[in-house]
N, C-alpha and C positions, 0 to 999 in steps of 0.2 A: 329490278324494281325500279319504277319510274317516280319521279318526284312530281307532286302536284304544281302546276304552274299557277301562280297567284299574281294578280295584276298590282302593280305599285299604286298607291295613292298619289294624286297629283300633289306636287310639292308646294302648294299654295296655302297661305293662311291669311285670314282678314284680321288686321290689327285693331287696336282700340279705336281708331278713327275711320275704320271701314275700309282702309286701304289694303289691296291684295299684295301680300309680300312672298318673296321666295323663301320658303322654309323659315329658318329662324334669322335670316339676314334682314337688312333694312332695304334691300333691292325690291323695288316694286315690280309687278307684272307689267306696268305701263312701260318701264325702262326696257324690258325684254322685248315687248311687242313693237315698240317704236324703232328699236335697232334692228328686229327682223324686218320691218316694213321698209327700212332704209336700204335693206340688202345685204346687212351683215350676216355672215355665217354664224351658225352656234359657236364655233370655236372662237371667232372674234368677239362675240358677246361675252363668252366665258372669259376671254382675256381682259375685257374691261370690267367684269365683275367676277374676280377669282374666288369670292367667297361662295358663289353659286356653282355647284358642281356642274360639270358638262352635261351629264345626264338629266338634271334638273332643267337646264336651258332647253334641251330638246323636249322635256315634258311640258314645259311652259308654252313652247311654239306648238306642240301638238294640241295641247288644250286650246289655245287660241284658234287654231285652224279648224278645230271641231265645234267651237262656240263663237264664231265670228261675230254673230249678231249680238249676243249677250255682252261680249267683250267691247264691242263698238259702243254700246249703250253705257256700260261701265265707264268707258274712256270718256265718252261726251259729258257724262255727269261729273267726273273729276275735273274736266277742263272747264265746265261751267262754274264749278265751285271755286276752283282757282282764279278765275276771271272775277267772280264776286268778290274774293278776298283781295284781289289787286286793287279793285275799285274802292273797297272799304279803306285799305291802307292809303291810297292816294288821296283820298278825300280828308284825311286827318290833317289839322293844322300843323302839327310837328312835321309831317312829311312834306308838306308844301313849304314850310320854313327851311327845312333841310335842303330841298331841291333849289330854292332861291339862293341859299348861301353857296351851294356848290356851283350853280350857275354863275354866280358873281366871281367866285374863285377862278373858275374856267376862263372867264373874260378878262381876268386880270383886275378885277374891281375890288377885290377882298383882300 
């Protein structure tokens, strides 16, 4: 008697902020994809993120390879949002004051 072969679902979930995460971990798809693009092997990626099972690392890479255009759009949107947040934080008076204080300390004036 043969068993039916059932495809596993992709181990990705979208969190409350819209970030694609690996299973129930905080590891983002971004992290897996960037490491893969850098040439890291699935085993090396798994070593860096041991909470993500090796099979899930392979599944994430497979998903990325099959959906490169969509993932590229997702990553671009995430990078744009990160840049928007950076600009917002950098423009705050308290951030500018802290930078000035740190600069003075570094220059030996504080």
